[in-house]
Every structure is written in C-alpha cells, then in structure tokens.
N, C-alpha and C positions, 0 to 999 in steps of 0.2 A: 504494500500500500504506500502510495506517495502522499506526502502531506504538504499543504500550503497553509501558512499561518499568517495572522495579522493581529497586531496589538492595537488597541483602541483606547482612547481616554475620553470620558464623558461624565456628566454629573451623576448618572445612575447606571446600574448594571443593565437595566432594560434599554436605556438610550444607547449605551455602548453596543449592545447586541444588535439593535436596529441599524445603527450606523455601519457596523461591520458587515451585516448581511447585505445591506445596500451596496457596499463597496465590492464585496466578493461576488455578488450576483447569484447567490444560492439560497435555497429555503433553509429554515431553521433546523430541520431534521437532518441536514447534511453537514452540520458543524458540531464541534465539541467546544464548550465554553469553559474557560478557566479564569477565575478571578485572581488577578495578581496583586491588586491593591484595592481594598474596600474604601479607601479615601476617608476624609472627614469634612465636617461642615465649616471648620474654621471659626473665626470670630466675626459676626455680622456679615458673613459671606466673604470676608477678606482673608487671604491666606489659606482658603479652603483647598484641600487636596482632592483631585478628581478620582473617580473610580478608574481603574486600569484593568483591562481584561485581555485575554488572548483567545482568538478564534482559530480553530483548526479545521480545515476541510479535508475529507478523505476522497481521493480520486482513484477510482478503480483502474488497475493496470498501470497507467502512466504513459500510455502511448497516445492518449487524446490530447495532443499538444494544443489544439485550438481551444479546448475547454479550459486547460490550465492557463493559457494566455488570457482568456476572458475573465478568469477568476482573480487575476492579479489586481491588487488594489491600485487605484489611480492616484495621482498626486493630489490627495484630498487633505483637508484640514485635520482629519483625525488620525492620519498615519503618523506613527511616532518613530523616533530615532532610538539609538541604543543608550541615550543619556536621559534619565528621568527628569533632571532639572531643566534641560533644554525643552523636553516635551511639555513640561509644566509651563514654562515661559511662553511657548508658542500658543498653547491652548488657552492660557489665561488672557493673552492678548486678543485672541479670537473672540472670547466671550465678552470682553469689554467692548470690542468693536461692534459685536452683535447687539449689545445693549444700546449702542449709539446708532444702530441701524445702518452700519457701514460694512457690508460684506467685503471681505478681502482675503487674499492669500497671504499666509504668515509663515515665516520660517525663522529658526533661531540657531545660532552657532556661537562658539567662543571666539573672542577676539584675541589679539596679541596682548600678553601681560604688560602692565604699565611699569613705571620705574620702581614701584614698591612691590612688584611681583604679583599683584592682584590681576586676575583674569576677568575681563568684562564679558557680559552676554550681549550679543548683537542681535536685535530683533528686526527683521526686514518685513515690511508690509507693502504689498502690491495689489492694485485693483484699479477700478475705473473711477475717475473724478474724486480723488481723495484729498483735494486741496483744502477742504474744510477741516481735515484732520491736522493739518500743519498750523493753520491760523496765522494771525498777525505776529511777525517776528518769532514764529514757531512757538507761540505761547501754548496753543492747544497740544502740540506734539510734546513739548516739555512737561506739561501737566500729566499727560498720559505716561510718559517715561518715568516721572516721579512716582506715580501710583504703582506702576509695575515694579519699580525698584523696591518699594515697601513690601509688596505682596511676595515677590520672588525671594527677597532677603529673609522674610519670615519663614517661607517654605524651606530655604537652605539652612536656616538657623545661624546665619552669619551675613554680614553686609555684602551684597553683590552689586557691582556697578552694572546698570542696564542702559544700553543705548538703543533707542528705537529710531529707525529710519523709514521714511515713506517715499517710495519711488525714487530712491537715490538722492533725496533732498539734502541730507546732511553731507553727503560726499560733494555735491555741487556747492553747498554753502561753505564747506571747509576750504575748497579751492578759492572761492571768492574772498574769504577772510585772509588766507595766506597772501593773496595778491594785494589786498588792502594793507596788510601789515608791511609788506615790502615797499609799497608806494608811499605810505605815511613815514616810513623810516627814511626814505630818500628825501622826502620833503623836510623832515626834521634836520637832516644833515645839510641840506641846501639853504635853509633859512636860519638854522641855529635855534629855532623855537620849538618848544614842547608841542606835540600834537596830541589832542584828546579826541578819542573816538566816541561813537554813539554808545548808549547803554547796551550791554550785552549780558547774556547768561554766563554763569561760571564756566560752562563747557566751551563756549565760544571765546571767552577771554583766554582760556587755557591755550587754544589754538594760536592766538596772537602771540602769547608769551613764548610758546614753543618755537614758532617761526623765527622769532627775533632773539632766541636764547644765545645763539653763537654769532650774532651780528657784531662786527668789529667796532662800530661807531655809536650804536644806540643801545639803550636798555628799555625795558617796559615795566610798568607797575599798575596795579589796580587801585583806583581811587573812588571815593564816594560810598554810598550805602545802597544795598539792594532795595528795590529792583532797578535802581538807576546807577548801579556801579559800572564804571567805565575803565577803559585801558588808556593809560597815558604813556606816550613814547617820547623819550628825551635823550639828549646826548650823554654819552658816558663821560665821567670825569677822568681825564688822562693826565 
C-alpha cells in the first residue's frame, strides 16, 4: 500500500479534516486521521495554538499515477512546513487577514540572524489589491506586524522579531531608504549642514543607520520622540 499524507492546521479537528479532504480530493472513508496537536484557546483568542492533524490516504497498488497526482495537495493556505513555529506564523497571519476580509496567500520563513544572533521570521503576503493592508507610511502593515510579533512570541515563549511584507513593499521601501540615506549624506557633506529626515518607524530608521554605518564622512542618530522620531545625518568630527 502506498501512502500520501498531508498535515493541516485549523481551529478545530472537524475544520482541519474538511480542509484536508478538500485538498486531497477524496471522501472521508479513504483517509486515516491522526491528531498531532489538540491546540489550545489561548488568552482572549491571542496566542491560541491551532489544532494540527495528519491525513493519510491509502492508494491501492501504486500504479495509478494520475490518481496520486490529483491527490497531491495544492499550494493552499493550510499546507504546513516541517517547522511548527513557521506554520503557526503563517496560519495566524491568514486568520487575521480573514478577519479583515482580505484573502491572501501567506508564507513564512526564517531570515538571516541579526548582529545579536536572533533569527527573525519573515512573513510574505501576496494577493490582489492589498494596498489597504500597507496604509499611510505603512502604519497598517506595522500594526499588523506588531500584533503578530506579540502572538508569535507568546507561542514561542520567547521574543521573536517578525517582519511582514506585502507584495514586496518592504524590499522596495528599503531600496528607497538606502538611496535616500546616501543622497542626504552627500548633501550633508556638500553643505556642511545637518540633514533631518521625515519621521520614521524604528525599523526604517535602522535601515538608514545601517546604510551610513561605514560612511567615511557622516554619522547618523535618532532624535525626537515616537511617533515623530527622526534620523539626523551630520558630519563626523575629525
């Protein structure tokens, strides 16, 4: 007997079973259900852990390659990876977006460790017309990122940096900020005057600081109070 298996995360065993059967395209009597994690409700719905199940289908013989191919799960929101925390991160993001009535494709992966050795979780969101999710100066996106950071950190039982990107917005924004940093640095050198940028979030200010960290002529510092905290670029004392 040849087996095809699928792991699914959902709020309940019943919903996980229904999702799995839909993805696999087989009736319930052709699968075996194994509950891997019964989950918990969390506090006020935050930090709740989803139910996790494994569905296994038995395919007689193994020569019916067309049936096996059709039974393979598609690239759907419920298909999980081999990492429970990444699965939790992606699924939690989907559920928050669903509450906002914003259907989207979500994936999660680990980023490169920072200088302190901490590894962030990068959540990528793709879909149609998600500009509302970014908001003015990425305020909506940053709020979503903050909430996810709290929930995922609670699940992991330690602080986890979470970075959420929508349709590559943060990558484009980072490129713009690096260009802005270099341009303002050149202006500071040319005029000899301090250059003060517009208010930015801590993550965006960090990009400016990193871009100018090794600059031979200027240095940067953050000034003011949140949410109006800014980056100041000034000449080094030589």
